[in-house]
N, C-alpha and C positions, 0 to 999 in steps of 0.2 A: 943140654936145654933142662931145668927144673919142673917138676911134676904139674905146678900150677900155668907156667906156661905152654906144656906138652897139652896139657885141656886147655889152652887157648886155641891154638894150631889145630886138634880137633876140632874146633867149634868152628872154621872156616871151613872143614874136606865134611862136617855133615851139614852146612846149607847149602855148598854141591852138590851131594847125593841126597838130599830130601827135596830140589830143585829137578835134580834129573830126576828122579822117582814120580813127580808130578807131571812133567814136562816131555817125561818120552813117549815120542808117537806109538809104540810098541803096545799092545793089552800088556798091562801089569796088575795085576793081581791082587785086589787088597789096597790099590794105589795110594786114597785119600789115610785109611790107616796106617800104611808103611810113614805117610809123607806126617800124620801127628806121632808116630812114637818116636821118629828123627827130631821132628823141633821138641821132645819134650826132654829128649836127651840132649839134642845141644844146648835146653836152655839150664837146664840140671847144670852143666858143665860151668857155668858163668855165676851160678853159686856158688861150687866146687872151689874154682880156681882161686877166686878170691879170699873166699874163707880159710883156703888152702896156705895163702900166699902170707895173711898177717896173721896167723895162728904159728908160722916155721919161718917167719921173717925175710920170705921168698921175695919180695916185691924187689921186682928187676924193672930201668928203663922198657925193655921189649915190652912186659908187661904193660906196663902205665901207656904203653901205645897202641899196641893190639886187643889189651882188654876190652873196651869201650869201641874198636874199631869194629871187633867179631862179633859185636853185639847189636851194631848197629849195624851190621851187613845181614846181619840173621833176621833183627826185626824187619827190616827195609824190606829186605828179601822176600819176607811171605805176605808182607799188604801188598807188595808188587805183586806177586804170583796170584794173593785173589781178585784184585780186581781185573785178570784178565780170565780168571774160573768165573766171576760174574759174565762176561762177555761171553764165554763157551757156553755159560749156563744160566742162560732167560728166565728159568723159574726158580732158580737160586733161591731159598727163604728170606736169605739178608743181602743186601746189595749192600757194596762196600763199593762208595763211590772214589772216581778220583781226584776231584780235590780235598779228601779224605786222608789222601795218600799222599801227597804233595806238600801238604800242612806239617807230616808227621815227617817226611823226605829231607823237606826245607827248616823243621824246627830242631834236625840232628847232623845239619851239614852247617847250620847258624853259632849252634854253639862247638860244633867241633873248631869250628874256626876264632871264634870268640878263645880256645882256649890254645891256640895254636898262636895267635897272636900274644897272650900270657905269658906261654913259654919263650916267644922272641926277646922278652924282657925278664926271664928266670923269677916269672910267679905261676905257684901252683896253682888251679882253679880246682879243689875239692867239689866231690860230687856233693847236690844237696839234697834234705829229706824227696822235697821231691819232686827232684828226680828220679830217686828211688822210685817214689810209689808212681810216676810215667811208666816207669821198666816194666813194674810188677803188673800197672793196668795193658800193656800192652801186650806182655803174654797171654794174661788172661784172654781176651780178645781172640788174638793168633788162638788159641787154643779150645777156645770154644767155637769159631767159623772152623776150625779142619772137624770138631768132631760134627757138626752139620754136614760138613762136605760126606764122611765119611759111615752116618746113619745105614745109608745102603746097603752099605758091605759087611754091617753085624745081623747077629738073630733076630731073629724079631723076641723075644725075651728082652733083649738089652735094649734093642733100639728103639721099644714103649714105651721103656724108663724114662729115657730125653726125648720124647718128641716134643709132649707136648710144653714141657717148658723151653727148649735148648734156645731153641729162636728168637726167642722176647729176650729170655741173658745173654746171646748173643749182643742182638740189638743194642741193648742197652751196657753190654761192657764195652761195644765198639765208642760209644756216643762219651761215657768215661774216659774211654783213650783220647778219644781225639780232644775234651776239652783240657784235659790236664797235662795231655801233650804241649800245645797249647801257649795253657797257663806256664806252667815250668819253665815254659825257653823266655816266655813274657819278662817274665819275675827276675831267672836269672841273666836274659841281656837288661835287664836295670840297674841288678842289685851290679854288676862289673862295668856300669857304662863309664868308668871314669878310663878303662882300657880303647877305647875307640872313639872316646872325646875327647880326650885334651890336650889333643895336635891341633882342634880341625880349627 
């Protein structure tokens, strides 16, 4: 297994660990700060494995399948976890509504299904610019939500830096993510509509 594929597999492992840290019933010091760190490391492996694979010509069928799957599992798991944390903490400064996560997950399932359909016809659907912007916006939104959860674990000096503006930033980034996720999915489905409309 080459290095990019190892990084992809590590993203699955890191997703499991950060979910365990978030929801382990026992006491875990700095729980949300550790989860934030794990998510940041996992997100960085997403950037790193693609960059290494392209620069060293190490693109494999395993990577084509598992890299986007690892990304979707990481981000969708984080969003679903925030719905649970919102339920457990009604005083959370930013609420993540279930319908937002349903929209995000539905978009990812639809695009994955479209790519599988294309693959069955020996067509490779490349990622588009809108999709890349969507992924970046999701990562930013998730990190900003993690920061809000982790603030109470930080020293007062560091907490004071983020407390004033981070709730508004998290709220805005969340709505940007929802809009970009919906828009990019609709654009992708429309541009490739011949794949699923040709034999209606």
